[in-house]
Structures are given as structure tokens and as C-alpha cells.
C-alpha positions in Angstrom: 0.0 0.0 0.0 2.6 2.5 -1.2 2.0 5.2 -3.8 4.5 4.9 -6.7 6.5 7.6 -8.5 4.7 9.5 -11.3 1.2 9.3 -9.9 1.1 12.4 -7.8 1.8 16.0 -9.0 5.2 17.4 -8.0 3.6 19.9 -5.7 1.8 17.2 -3.7 5.0 15.2 -3.3 6.9 18.2 -2.1 4.1 19.0 0.3 4.3 15.4 1.5 8.0 15.8 2.3 7.3 19.1 4.1 4.6 17.6 6.3 6.6 14.4 7.0 9.5 16.6 8.0 7.3 18.6 10.4 5.8 15.4 11.9 9.3 14.1 12.5 10.5 17.4 14.0 7.4 17.5 16.3 7.9 13.9 17.4 11.6 14.4 18.2 10.8 17.5 20.2 8.2 15.6 22.2 10.7 12.8 22.8 13.2 15.2 24.2 10.6 16.9 26.4 9.7 13.4 27.8 13.3 13.4 29.2 13.7 16.9 30.6 17.2 18.1 31.6 15.9 20.0 34.6 14.6 17.5 37.1 13.0 17.7 40.5 14.9 16.6 43.6 16.0 13.0 43.7 15.0 12.4 40.0 17.4 10.9 37.5 17.2 11.9 33.9 16.6 9.0 31.5 18.4 8.9 28.2 16.0 9.1 25.3 18.3 6.9 23.3 17.3 4.0 25.6 14.2 3.5 23.4 16.1 3.2 20.2 16.6 -0.6 20.3 12.9 -1.1 20.7 12.2 1.4 17.9 14.8 -0.3 15.7 13.2 -3.7 16.3 9.8 -2.5 15.3 11.2 -0.7 12.3 12.6 -4.0 11.1 9.2 -5.6 11.8 7.5 -2.8 9.8 9.8 -3.5 6.8 9.5 -7.3 7.0 5.7 -7.0 7.2 5.6 -5.3 3.9 7.4 -8.2 2.3 4.7 -10.8 3.4 2.2 -10.7 0.6 -1.3 -12.0 1.3 -3.3 -13.0 -1.7 -6.8 -11.5 -1.7 -8.1 -11.9 -5.3 -7.8 -10.1 -7.5 -4.7 -8.6 -5.9 -2.3 -9.1 -3.0 -1.9 -7.0 0.2 0.5 -6.8 3.1 0.4 -5.9 6.8 0.8 -2.3 7.7 1.2 -2.2 11.5 0.2 1.5 11.9 -1.8 1.1 15.0 0.7 -1.3 16.7 3.6 1.0 15.9 1.8 3.9 17.5 0.8 1.9 20.6 4.3 0.5 21.3 6.5 3.4 20.2 4.5 6.6 20.8 6.3 9.5 19.3 9.2 7.2 18.3 6.8 5.7 15.7 7.2 8.7 13.3 11.0 8.5 12.8 10.7 4.7 12.8 8.1 4.8 10.0 10.1 7.4 8.0 13.2 5.2 8.1 11.1 2.1 7.2 9.4 3.8 4.3 12.7 5.1 3.0 14.4 1.7 3.1 11.3 0.0 1.5 11.5 2.4 -1.4 15.2 2.2 -1.9 15.8 -1.5 -1.2 12.5 -3.2 -2.4 10.9 -0.6 -4.7 7.8 -0.4 -2.5 6.5 3.0 -3.4 8.5 5.7 -5.0 11.4 8.0 -4.0 9.3 11.1 -4.7 6.4 9.8 -2.6 8.4 8.9 0.5 6.9 11.9 2.3 3.3 11.1 1.4 3.7 7.4 2.2 5.2 8.3 5.5 2.2 10.5 6.4 -0.2 7.7 5.5 1.3 5.5 8.2 2.6 8.0 10.7 -0.6 10.0 11.3 -2.6 6.9 12.1 0.2 5.7 14.4 0.2 8.9 16.3 -3.6 9.1 16.6 -3.6 5.5 17.8 -1.1 6.5 20.5 -3.1 9.6 21.6 -6.5 7.9 21.7 -5.7 4.5 23.2 -2.8 5.4 25.6 -5.2 7.9 27.3 -7.8 5.2 27.5 -5.4 2.7 29.0 -4.5 5.1 31.8 -8.2 5.5 32.8 -9.4 1.9 32.9 -8.6 -1.1 35.1 -6.0 -2.9 33.1 -6.1 -6.7 32.7 -5.4 -9.2 29.9 -9.0 -8.9 28.5 -9.2 -5.1 28.5 -5.7 -4.7 27.0 -6.5 -7.3 24.3 -9.7 -5.4 23.4 -7.7 -2.1 23.2 -5.0 -3.7 21.1 -7.6 -5.2 18.7 -9.3 -1.8 18.3 -6.1 0.1 17.9 -4.8 -2.3 15.3 -8.0 -2.0 13.3 -8.1 1.8 13.7 -4.6 2.4 12.6 -4.7 0.2 9.6 -8.1 1.3 8.5 -7.1 4.9 8.7 -4.0 4.3 6.6 -6.1 2.6 4.0 -8.6 5.4 4.0 -5.9 8.1 3.6 -4.3 6.1 0.8 -7.6 5.7 -1.0 -8.5 9.4 -0.7 -5.1 10.6 -2.0 -5.3 8.2 -5.0 -8.9 9.2 -5.9 -8.3 12.9 -5.5 -5.1 13.0 -7.6 -6.0 10.5 -10.5 -3.7 11.5 -13.4 -5.5 13.1 -16.3 -4.2 10.6 -18.8 -5.9 7.7 -17.0 -9.6 6.7 -17.2 -11.2 8.1 -14.1 -13.9 5.5 -13.9 -11.6 2.5 -14.4 -9.0 3.9 -12.0 -11.5 4.6 -9.3 -12.8 1.0 -9.6 -9.2 -0.3 -9.3 -8.5 1.8 -6.3 -11.7 0.8 -4.4 -11.1 -2.8 -5.2 -7.6 -2.6 -3.8 -8.9 -0.8 -0.7 -11.6 -3.4 0.0 -9.0 -6.1 -0.4 -7.4 -4.7 2.7 -10.4 -5.6 5.0 -9.0 -9.1 5.9 -5.6 -7.6 6.6 -7.2 -5.0 8.9 -8.9 -7.7 10.9 -5.7 -9.7 11.0 -3.8 -6.7 12.4 -6.4 -6.2 15.0 -6.0 -9.8 16.2 -2.2 -9.7 16.1 -2.1 -6.4 18.1 -4.4 -7.9 20.7 -2.4 -11.0 21.1 0.9 -9.2 21.2 -0.2 -6.6 23.9 -1.7 -9.4 26.0 1.6 -11.3 25.7 3.6 -8.3 26.7 1.3 -7.6 29.7 1.9 -11.1 31.0 5.6 -11.5 30.2 7.1 -8.0 29.9 4.9 -5.7 32.1 7.7 -3.1 32.3 7.1 -2.3 28.7 3.5 -1.4 29.5 4.6 0.6 32.5 7.2 2.6 30.6 5.1 3.2 27.6 1.9 4.3 29.2 3.1 5.3 32.7 0.8 2.6 34.1 1.9 0.9 37.3 1.1 -2.8 37.2 0.7 -4.3 40.6 
């Protein structure tokens, strides 16, 4: 689900780079603010680089997921992991997705070089929204395996569905004039509908993974959402 070179006008691709750059700058700023230099008494400053190994691991998973093609006639689709990236990485998801999209375009020709910015936006915005919405929900409810699984399922579906929706809208709005509008719209909507099974799979996968982490690595949950597991 990557937009190739030559489909979008140059102005749109340049705007995509600009917005992706702003999103990355904003996320890095929020990451630094999470680890303030000025601390209260008896507080020890954490190093923001401590989250890089986890971000690197999920970036690799994001890249590998795009290589696993699932046949959904008449096309094939792949996992997106937008919601899961946002849930587990928070603001780190944006630079992780930017790196992943860039490597996908350069190494595997998934999407174009000129559309790296737009493709990054299509995954990064749903990831951030998943983090905003569901991390706040986690802090307000009584957390257990069942509730966390439900949140993971919903977040996985939400992030992926929003990525597909943004992808579809951009393709429909900017159909090149040399193409048949009716036929192109039919192809776009067919491709979008083919992602429904993948969206459900991502919901189930996110639910199982968060439940597993809750049972085996509760500190990840505590560090990510500031939720003390007793």
C-alpha cells in the first residue's frame, strides 16, 4: 500500500516531504521533552536513546511485514502495523516509520522515492492518533489481559483502516488526467476493499501481542503508558 513515483503532482509530493518533516521534528521534540534536563529533587534523567533498540526492532518488523504478501483476489496485500507501531512506540513511531518507508522504497521498490513523504504520512498520522487515543484510554481503565486485548484489537484495526482510508482518498483525488477516471476509481476501491481481511488480522495480532507483553514484559507497558502494574 505504497504510492509509486509518477502518480502524484510534484507539488503534492513536495508538500508530503514538508509535512513528513514537520511530523518528524514535532515527534523528536516531544521525545526530548519526555526526558527533561531540569529535574526535581532525587529524580534521575533518563536517556531518550534508551528507546532506540525497541524502535529499531519495530522498524525492522514494519519493513518485513511489507514483504509478506497475502493473496486477496484479484490482488495481494500486506500488513501495515500502523496502530501497533503507535501503541508500542508513541512519538518514536514517526522517525521509525520514516526510516522504514525510505528503506522500503530504496531496497525493495515499495513506493517511489518522490512519494516517501506522502507514504510516511499515510502510516505516521494513524500511528500517532492510535497512541493519543488509546494510551489515554489505558490510563483511565482497570487494566487486565482482557481489556488490554480489546484495546489492542481496536487500535490495530483503527490504525490500519485509517491508513487505507488516507491512501484511498489521495489516490482518488489525484488521479492523473491521462488515466480513465472510472476505471482507476474501480481499481482503487477494489484494492482498498481487499485490505479488509488484513485490517482484521492486524487487530487480532495487536491484541495477542499486547496481551503477551502484559503477561511476560509488564515493564514495557509501565514505561510506555506510565501505568503501574501491581
